[in-house]
N, C-alpha and C positions, 0 to 999 in steps of 0.2 A: 454501306458501312454505318452511316448515321442512323439508318432504320434499325440496324442490329443493336446498336448502342442504346437507342431509345427503347426498344423492346426489352432489352436486358434491365434497364433502369425501372421500367414499369413492373416487371416481374419481381425484382428485388424489393421495390417499395411495397408491393402487395403482400409479399411474404413477411416483411417487417411489421406491417399493420396487423396482419393475421396473428402473428406471434404475440404482439402486445395485447391484443384483445383476448386471446386464449389465456395468457398469464394473469391478466386482470381478473378474468372470471374465476380462475382457480383460487386466486388470493382472496377474492370476495367471499367465496364459498367457505374457505378455511376460516375466515374471521367470523362468519356467521355461526359456524359450528363451535367456535371457541367462546362465543359470548355466553356467560352463565345466565341461568334463570334469574331475572331481576329480583323476584320475591324470595327465592332461596338465598341469593347473595345477601339480601337485606337482613334475613333472619340470621344468617351466619355471622354477619359483621355488626349486628345491632349492639349498641352499648347497653349492658345490663343496667336495670334500674337500681339505684342505690338503696341499701337497707334503710327502713324508716328509723328515725331517731327521735329522741325525746318522747312525747306523748302521741306521736303519729301512730296510726293503726293501719295495718295492711288491709286493703280492701280487695278481697278476691272477686273474680268475675262472678256473674250470676250463675253460670253453668257450674263453676267450681263449687260455689256455695251449695247448690242443689245436690251435687254429687256427694259432698261431705255430709250433708244432712241425711241423704239416703243411706250412706255408709253407716253413720251413727245409728240410724233407725234399725238397720239390719243387724248391727252388732248388739243393740239393746234387745232385739227380739230373740236372738239365738244365744247370747252369752249371759249366763246367770252366775251369780257368785256361788262359791262352794259353801259347805256347811259353816254357818257363822259360829263365833265363840259365844254361845248362849250360856249364861250362868243360871242353872236351876237345879233343883233336887230331883235327880232321875229316879230316886226311890220313893218319892212322895206318893206314888200310886199304891204302894204296898199297904195292905190293910184296909183299903177303901172298898166299899161296896156300892159306890156310885158309878154309874155307867153313862157316859156322855154319848148321845145319839145324834148324829148329823144327818138330817133328811136333806140330801143333796139338792142344791140350787134353791129356788124360791124367790118370791116377790118379783123384782124387775128381771130376774134371770130365771126363766121357766125351764131351762134345760132342753133336752132333745124331744123330738116327737117323730111320728111317721104316719103314713096313711093307715097303718094297722091299729093305731091308737085312737082313731076316730075323734081327733081334736083334743085329746087329753095329753098333757105334757108331763115330762119327767118329774118336775117338782111336786105335782099332785100325787103321783104314784109313790114317790119316795116318802112323802109325809104320811100317807095312809099305811104303808108297810112299816115305817118307823114307829108309828103309834101302836101297831099290833105287837112289834118287838118289845116296846116299853111295857105293855101289859103282861107279856110272858116273863119278862125279867122281874116285874113286881111280884108275880106269883111265886117266883123262886127266892124272894126275900131281898132283892136288890133295889136300889133307888135309881131309876132311870132319870136322866136329865136331858130333856129335848133342847137341842141347840137353837132351834127356831120354832116359833109357833106359826099360826096362820094369819095373824093380823098385825103384828108389830115386831120390831127388832131394834137393837141399840143403834144409835146414830154414830157416825164417824167421830163426832165430838165426844160422845160418851166413851167410845172405845179408846180414843187417845187419852182421855182423862184417867181411865182405869189403868192403862199401860204405864202412864207417868207415875201414878200413885204407887203401883207395885214394882216400879223400877224394871220393867220388862223390856226385852229387845223387840224392836219392830222395824220394818222397812217403811220409812216415811214415803219413799218413792213408789211404793206399791199401795200403801194405804191412802187411797185417793178420797177426795171430798165428793164422793158420788152417792153416798147414802143408799146403797142397794143391798148391803149385807152379802157381798160376794164371797168367794171361797177363802180369800186371805182374811177378810174381816171376820168371817165365821170362825176360822181357825184361831185368830187372835182372841176372839171373845171366848172361845173354848179354853184357851190358856188362862184367861182371866178367871173364869169359873174354877178352873183347876187350882190356881194359886190361892184363891179365897177358901176353897174347900175341896181338897184333892179328890180326883176321880180315878177309878181303876184303869180306865181306858177310854178311847174314843173309836166308835165305829161309824163310818160314813157310807150311807147307802146311795147307790146310783143306778141309773139305767143306761145301758150302752147303746151305741148306734153305729152302723157301718152301711150307709146307703148304697155304696158301690158294690157291696157283697152281701146281699140279703140272705144268702144261705148260711152265713156265720151265726151261730147261736151259742148259748151257754153262759156260765158264770165265770167271772174273773176276779182274782184277789190281788191286791197290791199293797206293799209296804215299803218303807225306805230303809236301806241297809246301812246308811252312814250318818244318821243323826243320833242324838243322845239316848234315844229309847229303841234303838235298832234291835237289840237282842230280845227284849220282851215282845216287841212288835212281831218279830219272826215267830215266836212261840204262839202268840195269839192267832196269827194267820194259819199256823199249822193245825191248831185245834179246829178252826173253822173249816179248813180244807177237809179234815177227817170226818167231821160231822156232816158236811154237805155231800161227801162221797157216799156215806152210808145212807143218807136220806134220798139221794138222787144218783144211783149208781150208773145210770145210762146218760147222764148229762155231761157234756164237755165242761171240764173244769181246768182253768189255767191259774197258776199261782206264780207271781213274779216279785222278787225283791229288786227294787230300783235304786240306782245310785242317785245322788242328790239332784243333778241337773236333769235327770229323766223322771223324777218323782212327781207325784201329785202334791199340790199345795197342802191338802188336808192330811197328808201323812208326813211331809218333811218338816213343816213348821210347828208341829205339835210338841208339847212338853210332857206328853204322856204316851204310853203305847197306843198305836193307832193302826187301823187297817181300812182300806177302801174296798167296798164290795160292789162290783158291777153285777147286779143280780140277774139280768137277762138283756137280750137285745130287742130294742123297740123296732128295729128294722127287719126282724125275722118274724114271719107270720105266726109260727108256733110259739115262740118266746113271748110275743106281744099278747097272745091269748092267755098265756100263763099269768102274766102280770095282773090280769083282772080276775083270775080264778081264785076263789076263796080257799079252796082246799090246798092249792099250791102255796098261797100266801101263808096259810097256817103251818104247813110243813116246813117251809123255808125259814120262817121266823123261829119256829121251834128248834130247828137245827142250829141257828145262830145263837139262840139263848142257851142251849146246851153247851155249845162251844165256849161261850163266855163264862158260863158257870164252871166248866172244867178248867179253863185257864186260870181263873181267879183262885180256884181251890188248890192249884199246884204251883202257883207262882212264888210261894215262900212268904 
């Protein structure tokens, strides 16, 4: 009897100990699952920093500062202002026989080139062809005004002084102290020339390039559709298109009127009718050859001179 009681006691004790151990393990596992991630809990319950007061300045982290700077740079690169409220006489060009010729690029900005140009850059080609156009306009009784020469140009200080003297609009954030006579500086200087002695129009000659598609060739004309001289610029471009089609019926010719943010500097900031002529593609072997061909140059500039003559004769 005593043996039976002892055996019963041992079995009961064993079962009790086993049950406690099992319950303790379950409870421990449950607590482990319930414990929140310390870092997450800290972020969730962290007391927010008080807003700065007085002259205190918020100090962003370095990564935040870099991100903001990159965002601002991207915005500056893609976001341009619309047409400014420029006050000028849009009819000042009427009656003038002066023609402003912009030989695209030049000096520190040589423009495009390609293997087909044998080391020659756009700025040299545009100057040579612009000079030929000036000769043809002179023969027709016009007074061509070359926007740039080969050896000198007005400094930024001179441009700023003239702009201030004439009370002209200018973008100081674009007019940099770089003294390279870039597109905006050339355009501003063209406006200075026009204010002092009106010109009938400005024609900007360029050479195109598309390295990733050498098969593309031809001539392209661009003007701005929403500045103060949009209407006469469109008429001027139409005359040039007609004359070039007659002179080169087999040449691809594209004409585009561009809204402000998609326009070229030399057509949207001008205070006179203006057009940009991309004469040919430096990256196309056939077009590149034409750019050096005297017969093509003569025919091309003759067509441009005739178009300018027709436009001025009918503008009113």
